[in-house]
C-alpha positions as CSV (number, residue, x, y, z in Angstrom):
1,M,23.5,1.0,22.3
2,T,20.0,0.5,21.5
3,L,18.2,1.2,18.5
4,T,14.7,2.9,18.2
5,A,13.0,4.3,15.7
6,R,14.2,7.8,15.7
7,D,17.4,5.4,14.2
8,L,15.7,3.4,11.5
9,M,13.4,6.3,10.0
10,E,13.3,8.1,7.0
11,S,12.5,11.7,7.7
12,D,11.8,12.4,4.2
13,V,8.3,11.3,3.8
14,K,6.2,11.0,0.9
15,T,2.6,11.3,1.4
16,V,-0.8,11.4,0.0
17,S,-3.8,13.3,0.6
18,P,-7.2,11.9,1.9
19,D,-8.6,13.8,-1.2
20,D,-6.3,12.7,-3.7
21,D,-7.7,10.6,-6.5
22,V,-6.9,7.1,-7.9
23,A,-5.3,8.4,-10.8
24,A,-2.9,11.2,-8.7
25,V,-2.3,8.6,-6.7
26,F,-1.0,6.4,-9.2
27,K,1.0,8.8,-10.5
28,R,3.1,8.9,-7.7
29,F,3.9,5.3,-7.4
30,A,5.1,5.9,-11.3
31,R,7.3,8.9,-9.9
32,Y,9.0,7.1,-6.6
33,E,9.8,3.8,-5.9
34,F,7.3,3.4,-3.0
35,S,5.0,0.7,-2.6
36,G,3.3,2.4,-0.2
37,F,2.1,5.9,1.5
38,P,0.8,7.1,4.3
39,V,-2.3,9.2,4.0
40,V,-2.5,12.3,6.0
41,D,-4.6,15.2,6.6
42,D,-4.1,18.5,6.3
43,D,-2.5,19.2,9.9
44,D,0.0,16.2,8.5
45,R,-2.0,13.8,11.2
46,V,-1.7,9.9,9.9
47,V,-5.4,8.9,8.8
48,G,-4.6,5.7,6.8
49,I,-1.8,4.0,4.4
50,V,-2.7,3.2,0.2
51,T,-0.2,0.4,-1.0
52,E,0.0,-0.7,-4.7
53,S,-1.9,-3.8,-3.5
54,D,-5.0,-1.7,-2.6
55,L,-5.0,0.2,-6.1
56,V,-4.5,-3.4,-7.9
57,D,-7.7,-4.4,-6.1
58,L,-9.5,-2.1,-7.8
59,F,-8.8,-3.7,-11.3
60,E,-9.4,-7.4,-9.9
61,P,-12.8,-8.5,-11.3
62,E,-15.1,-9.9,-8.4
63,D,-16.4,-12.6,-10.2
64,E,-13.1,-14.8,-11.3
65,T,-15.7,-16.8,-14.1
66,L,-15.0,-16.7,-17.4
67,W,-17.5,-17.5,-20.0
68,I,-16.8,-18.6,-23.3
69,P,-20.0,-19.3,-26.0
70,I,-19.4,-22.3,-28.1
71,G,-21.4,-23.2,-31.0
72,L,-23.4,-20.8,-33.1
73,P,-26.6,-19.3,-32.6
74,P,-29.7,-19.9,-32.2
75,F,-27.7,-23.3,-30.5
76,V,-25.4,-21.5,-28.1
77,D,-23.9,-22.9,-25.0
78,T,-21.2,-21.6,-22.7
79,L,-18.4,-23.2,-20.4
80,S,-17.3,-21.3,-17.7
81,Y,-13.8,-21.8,-16.4
82,Q,-12.6,-20.3,-13.1
83,V,-9.7,-17.8,-14.0
84,K,-7.2,-15.5,-11.9
85,P,-5.8,-13.4,-15.0
86,P,-2.6,-12.1,-14.5
87,W,-2.3,-8.5,-13.8
88,A,-0.5,-7.8,-17.7
89,D,-4.2,-8.8,-18.9
90,L,-6.7,-7.0,-16.9
91,D,-8.5,-4.2,-19.0
92,L,-6.9,-1.3,-17.2
93,G,-8.3,1.5,-19.5
94,V,-12.1,0.5,-18.0
95,D,-11.2,0.0,-14.6
96,M,-8.6,3.5,-14.5
97,V,-11.8,5.3,-16.2
98,R,-14.0,4.1,-13.6
99,N,-12.1,3.9,-10.7
100,A,-9.8,7.6,-11.4
101,D,-11.4,10.2,-9.3
102,K,-12.4,7.8,-6.5
103,P,-10.8,9.7,-3.5
104,I,-8.3,7.8,-2.2
105,S,-9.6,7.6,1.6
106,E,-12.1,5.0,-0.1
107,V,-9.1,2.9,-1.1
108,M,-6.7,3.2,2.0
109,S,-7.0,1.3,4.9
110,A,-7.5,3.1,7.5
111,D,-5.9,1.1,10.3
112,V,-2.4,2.0,10.5
113,A,0.3,0.5,12.8
114,T,2.5,3.7,14.3
115,V,5.3,3.7,16.2
116,T,6.8,7.0,18.0
117,P,10.6,7.9,17.8
118,D,11.3,6.3,21.2
119,T,10.1,2.8,20.4
120,D,12.7,0.3,20.7
121,V,13.7,-1.5,17.4
122,D,12.2,-4.8,19.0
123,D,8.7,-3.6,18.4
124,V,9.2,-2.3,15.2
125,L,10.4,-5.4,14.3
126,D,7.4,-7.2,16.3
127,L,5.1,-4.9,13.6
128,L,7.3,-5.8,10.2
129,V,7.4,-9.4,11.0
130,G,4.2,-10.1,12.8
131,G,0.9,-11.3,12.5
132,D,-0.2,-8.9,9.4
133,P,1.9,-9.8,6.5
134,D,0.5,-6.9,4.6
135,I,3.0,-4.3,7.2
136,N,5.9,-3.2,4.8
137,R,6.0,0.0,6.0
138,V,5.6,1.9,9.8
139,P,4.9,5.3,10.0
140,V,6.5,7.2,12.7
141,V,4.3,9.8,14.8
142,D,5.0,12.6,17.3
143,D,3.2,13.0,20.3
144,D,0.0,14.7,18.6
145,D,-0.2,11.5,15.8
146,R,1.7,13.8,13.1
147,I,4.1,11.8,10.8
148,V,7.7,12.4,11.2
149,G,9.2,9.8,9.3
150,I,8.2,6.3,8.3
151,I,10.5,3.0,8.8
152,A,10.5,0.4,5.7
153,R,11.3,-3.4,6.1
154,Q,14.6,-2.6,4.1
155,D,15.6,0.7,6.6
156,V,15.9,-2.0,9.5
157,I,18.1,-4.6,7.6
158,R,20.2,-1.8,6.4
159,A,20.5,-0.6,10.1
160,F,21.4,-4.1,11.3
161,R,23.7,-3.9,8.4
162,D,25.5,-0.8,9.1
163,R,25.6,-2.0,12.8
164,R,27.5,-5.3,12.1
165,L,30.2,-3.2,9.7
166,E,31.0,-0.5,12.7
């Protein structure tokens, strides 16, 4: 018996709206242990996906140069260092205020790989382990592109484990 997306998918899908703001989506990430949510319109059609890394990108400084003043005025010089501060060291308070009201449609990825319930497991695997390392979950949609489920990498692993135990 061949596995299909229907066999792998979770049908209770938590989603967000394109009009939800960044602050609301942060709350959803805090409430649910997911690393991404499908973004759906009022008709439940998938229009994007938003991940934790999309939100983290809002808080990464574009200029990774740290300027350090040296000496006493008026003889001040600066040293510059290339830094990549750890997540915990970023000034989230300022960035959160600046980005809290931004609609998630400005942050989400609009190019979403989807499958239908009848898609073969091999095609699902190709998406999850293919050339795009950012695909960790695949929305399952009906013929009208309405969301009916979602498949995460762990769903595929769980299905194969369960088949081996039968």
